[in-house]
N, C-alpha and C positions, 0 to 999 in steps of 0.2 A: 336744461342743465347748462351752466355757464362753462364755456370753453376757456382753458388757461390762455392768457395773452402771450403771444410770441413777440418778443422785443427785438428791435434792430440793435443788436449788441455792438456792431461796428460803429454806428452813429453815436450811441451812448458813450462808448469808450473814447471816441475822438473828441467830443465836446467836453467830456469830463477831464481827460488828460490835458486838453488845452487850458481849461480853467485852472487845473491843478498845477500848471507851470508857475502860477502865482505862489503856490506853496513851495515849489522847488526853489524859487528865488528867495523866498523868506528863509528857507533852511540854509541856503548858501550864505546869505547876508548875516544871518543869525550867528553862524559858527565861524566864519572866516576870520573874524576879529580875534577869536581865541588862539588860533594858530599863528596869527601875525603879531600878536602882542609881544612875544619875546624879542622882536626885531624893531617894531615901530616905537616901543617904549624907550629904548636907549637912543634912538634917532631923535625923538622929541624931548629927551631928558626928563622923562616922567619918573620922578624919584620919591613921590609921596603917595600914600594910599588914596588920598582924595583925587589926585591927578590920574592915577592908574584906574580908579573906579570910574571916573568921568570918561576916559578914553574907551573903556569897555562898554559903558552903558549909555553914552550920548545918543546912540541911534534909538534907544527906547523912548526918549522924549518925543522923537518923531513918530514912533509907533502910537503913542497916546494921542498925538494930533490927528494921525490918520484914522484911528478908531473913532474919535470924536467927530471928525468930518463925516464919517459914515452914518452917524446918528441922524444928521440933518439931510444928507444927500443921497444915501443909498435907496431910500424909498421914493425919492423925488425923481432922480435921474436914472435909476436902474443900476443893476449889478455890472453889466457889460461895459458901460462908458467909464465907470470908475476903475475897473480892472485894466482897461486900456491906458488910462491916466497913470495907474501905478506902474505899468510897464515902462512908460516914458521916464518916470522918476527913478526906477531901478537903474536904467541905462545911464542917466545923468549922474547918479550917486556913484556908480562903479567907476566911471571915468574920472569924476572929480576927486574921489578919495585917493585913487591911484596917483593923481598928479598934485596932491596937496603939498603946498610949500611950507606950511607951519601947522601947529596943533589946532589953531582956530579954524582954518579952512578944512582940516581933516574932520573935525567934529561937525562943521556945517554940512558937509556932504554926507556924513554918516546920519545926520538928522533927516536930511532929504530922503535917504534910503529908508530910514525908519518910518517916514510917512507912507512910503510904498509898502513896507512890511505890514503896517497897521491896516491898510486897505486890503491887501491881498489875503492876509490870514483871516480877516473877517469875512470877506465876500466870496473867496474861492469855495470854501465848503458850503456856504449858504447857497450859492449858485447851483452847485452840484446837487444839493439836497432838493432844490426846487424843480429840478428836471428829472430826478431819478424815480423809478417805480418803487412803491413802498417796501416790497419784499427784498429789494436789492439796494435800498438806500444806504444802509450801514456800510456795505462793502464799497459802494461808489464814493461816498463821502470820505471813507478811509483812504481812497486813492490819493486824495489831497495830502494826507499825512504821510503816505508812502513816498510821494514826491518831495515832501519836506525832508524826510530822512535821507533820500537819495541826494538832495541838495546838501544836506549836512555832510554826508559821506564824500561827495565830490569836493567840497571845500576842504575837508581834512586831507584828502589825497593830493589836491593841488598844493596845499600848504606844505605837506610833507615832501612832495617831489621837488618843489621850488627850493625848499631848504637844503636838499641834497645837492643842488647845483653849485653851491658855494663850498667847493672842496677845500678851500684855504682856511675856512673858519673852524677852529678847534671845537671839539664837542663840549669842552669845559670853559668856553670863552667867557670873559667878564663882560659887563655891560659896556665898558669903554671900547673893548675890542669889537663887539657886535656893532656898535654905533658907526665904526669906521669901515666895516666890512661891506661886501657886495649885498649880503642879505639885509644889513641894516640901512643901506642907502637906497637899494633898488628892489631887492627880492620881495619884500613885503608889499610893494606897490603892485607887482604882478598878481599877487594873491587876491587883491581887491579888483584889479582891472579885468581879469578873466571873466568876471560876472557880466560884463557888458554884452557878451555874445548871446547867452540865453535870455538876457533881459530884453534885448531888441527883438528876438524871436517871439517872445511872449507878447510884446507890444503889437507886432504885426499879425500874429495868428488870432488874437482876440477879436480882430475885425471880422473874422470869418465865422464865428459861432453865433447862434441866436441869443436873444435876450432871455432872461429867466421867464419861464411860462407863467408862474404865479404873479410876477411883477406885471407882465403884459395884461393878464386878466384884471388885476387890481386897477390898472390904469385905462380900462375900457378898450383894450385891444385884444379881445377874446379870440377873434378870428386868426390873428397872428399866433397866439398861444396854441390854438387848436391845430394849426399847421405843424408846429413843432412837435406836439404830442402825436400827431398822425405819423410823423416820421419815426417816432420812438416805438409806438405800439399799435398803430392802426386806428381806424375810424371809431370803433366801439370804445376802445380804451380812451381815446381823445375826448369823446363826448362825455364819458363818465367822469373823467378827471376835471374837465371844465365845469360840469355841474356841481361837483363837490367843492371846488374852489369858490364858486359863486355863492354857495350856501353860507360860507364863512365871511363874506364881504357884504357891506351895506353901501347904499348909494353915496353916502357922505364920505366914504373912505376913498373914493376914486381920486387918484392924482395927488393926494396929500396925506400926511400922517396926522391923526388926531392925538397929540402927545398927552392929552388929558387921560386917554385910555391907559397910559402907563401907571396912573394912580389908582386904577381899579384894584381892589384888594387881591383878587385872584391872580391878576397879571403881575402885581407888585411882588407877590410871593414867588412867582416863577423868575422874575428878574433877580430877586434876592438869591434864589438857588443858583442862577447863572453866575452871579457875582461871586458867590461862595466857591463854586467849582473853579472859576478863573483864578482866584487867589490860591486855592488849594493846589492847583497844577503848578503854580509858580513857587509858592512857599514850601512845596514838597522838597525843594532844594536841588532838583536835578540840573537846573540851569547853571548852578554854581559849578557842577562837574563839567558842563559843556564849556562855559566861558573860562573857567580857571583850571582846566584839566592839566595844563602845563605846570601850574603851581602845585597841584595835588600830587602829581607824579614826581615832581622834584622833591617834595617833602617825603615821598616814599622811597627816595634814593636813586632816581633815574637821571641820566644825563640828557642833554638837549635833543639829540637825534632819537634816543629811545623814547622820550616823551612824545615826539611827533608821531612815531610809529604807533604807540599806544593809543593816541587820539584817533588814528585811522581805524584801529580795531573797534573803538567805541562806536564809530559811525557805521561800521559793518554790522554790528549787533543791532543797532537801531533800525536799519533797513530790514533785516531778517525778522525782527520782532513785529514790525507793522504788517508784514505778509501774514504772520500768524493771526493778527487782529482781523485782517480782511477775510480770512477763512472761518473765523469763529464768531464775529460780532453779531451776525444775523441769526446765529444758532443759539449761542449762550446768552446773548443779551448784553445791554450796556451796564446794567447795575451789577450783575454777577462779576463781570470783568473788573469794574472799578473797585469793588470790595476786595477782590483778590489782589489787585495792584497796591492799594493803600496799605493793606495788612502786611504784604510781603516786603514793601519798601521800609516799613517801620522796623521790621526785624533786621533787615540788611543794614540799615543805618546804625542800629545798635551795635552790630558787629564791626562796622567800619570805625565807629567811634572808639570801640574797645581796642582795635588794632593800633590806632594812633595813641591811645592812652598807655598801652603796654609797649609802645615803641617798636612794633613789628614793622618791617619794611619789605619791599620787593613784591613778588607775584601775588601774595595773598591780598594785598590792597587792590591790585589790578583786577583780580577775579571777583572780589566783592563789588567793586565799582561797576564791572561789566554786568553782574547780576542785577544791580539796581537799575542800570540803564535798560536792561531787558524788561524788567517788570514795568518800568515807567513807559517804555515805548510800546508795550502791548496794551496798556490801559489808559493812564491819565493823558498821555500825549495825544493820541488820536481821538479818544472818546469824548474829551471836552468839546471838540468841535462838532462831533456827531450829535451829542445831546443838545448843545446850544442851537444847532440848525433845526432841531425838531420840536422843542418845547414851547416856542413862542407862536402866537397867532399870526396868520397870514398878513393881516393888514398892518401890523406894527413889528413884524419880524426884523426888518432891517434896523429900526431904531433900538429895539430891545437887545438884539444881538450885539449891536455896536456898543451899548452900555456895558455889557458883559465883557466885550473885547477890550474896552477901555480899562476895566478893572484888571484884566489879564496883564495889560502893559504896565499899569501902576504897580502890580505885584512883581512883575519882572524887573522893573527899574529899581524899586526899593530893595529887592533881594540882591541884585547885581551891584548896585552902587555901594551898598552898605557892607558887602561881604568882606572886602579887605580890612575895614575897620573892625567889624565884628570878629573876624578871625584873629586879629591881633589881640582883641580883648578877651575872647573866650578860649582861644586855642582850637586846634583841629578837632580834638575829641568831643568837646562840649558843643561845637558847631554842628557836627553830624548827629549828635544825640538830640539836639533841638529839632532838626528836620524829622527825626524819627517820631518825636512827640506830635509834631504837626500832622504827619501821615496817620498816626493812630487816632487823633482827634477827627481827621477827615473820614476815616472808616466809620466811626460812630455816627457822625452826622448823616452821611450818605445812606447808612443802613436804615435810618428811620425816615428820611424825607425824599429820597430819590425815586421817582417813578420809573417803571420799565416801559420803553417805547418801541421795542423791536416788532417788526412785521405789521405796523399800522401806518395808514396814510397820515400825512401831516394834518389833514382835516379831522380825522378820527382822534388823533392826539389832542387837537385843540378842543374838541367837544368834551373829551374826558377830563382835561385839566382845567379848563376855564369856562366851559358851557357857553351861555349867551353873555358876551361882554359888551353888548351895545348899549347897556345901561350907563347912566352917568356915574361919575365917581361918588356923588352924594347917595345915589341909589345903592351903589355897591357897598357903601358903608353900613347899610341897614340889613345886609344879608347875613 
């Protein structure tokens, strides 16, 4: 009778938390711009929707570059080295953005930070998935999303507290007054610059963690991978995992990616599912609430300081929601939670749209926004990366997940850059109703095509979803 494996929880948590610092930095960098925009926009005199959209979304261009770089590099050079590189880029971006003298340099350093974001959000959850035991993988991968949300919350608290330092700035200040104030000249720079401290810590700590076990085995370094697994679960667990990984790899896979495998019909369908999930997570509209929370709450009747505090409350809800996901994802499963999230968001968006249509203001808008943040943060936010880290075969996981991550950033950029213009064209109510329709469509598609992956090893999932994919694309077309 097989004895249950006893895992070294301390070691698992340490390496997972270190890798998840990439998610933390992504969360901070992702959200800090939203709280800083009421101050840097007057400073740089951004007075058109196009300029405002570019200031908010320029980092997302870098995110796309980072995701594309992972397509070619993550399977060749490993997860660890690229995460170290992203830590260096995060540090450079934080300092450069804080010291930017004009809008061009501001966006240049934001794009550099975006490259780091694209790498970290892609590889941090992948790394954790590849070292985690199957029955705990959902929870450990969700640690990355928990740190994303803690990064979000910290950025919102930092923005709020720094905004309170400028006691001379009126709560109803005009853009001209803000541009000449301490907040408009200096305060927003500190909002970006604070990130350099955790960024450098991430850069240094990543030198201390091992490389991904599955990448080591794939590149002919099985003994190193076995040593890592022995630290996690002992000799028997290590040998079993090594054997399972080897079964899914072929000799020609070692040290390089055969990109032709991405054209295999069964793998192509999984890549398509990953791309759909990535666009759904973005076009569900929640990032509009994150990036443009100040504009939404201003439209709902709140002044500058009240807006900043409301944004902090959003971050608090996001952190608490991910803790709920960590406790339920390996029990309820990925599909159940995603169906719950998309259906709930569709209903809440309908209500938010009606509030703007009927000209309701005040706390009802805040409560509905918080409800939507809660549903998103329990489901679409963390589970996209859990599912993406699970459904692709070992030998092309880095490339396939990077393609899905690239789609994620394309969706993010198109949503964020176009929002000021779309909002002017459609109005608040129609804008939120549109996001509700997208969530409803997502529910229907996921109901019919999303597989359940809870409690299975990555190799079991691979065998169930793609079987033997060592055939050529031409052979695959005959199946």
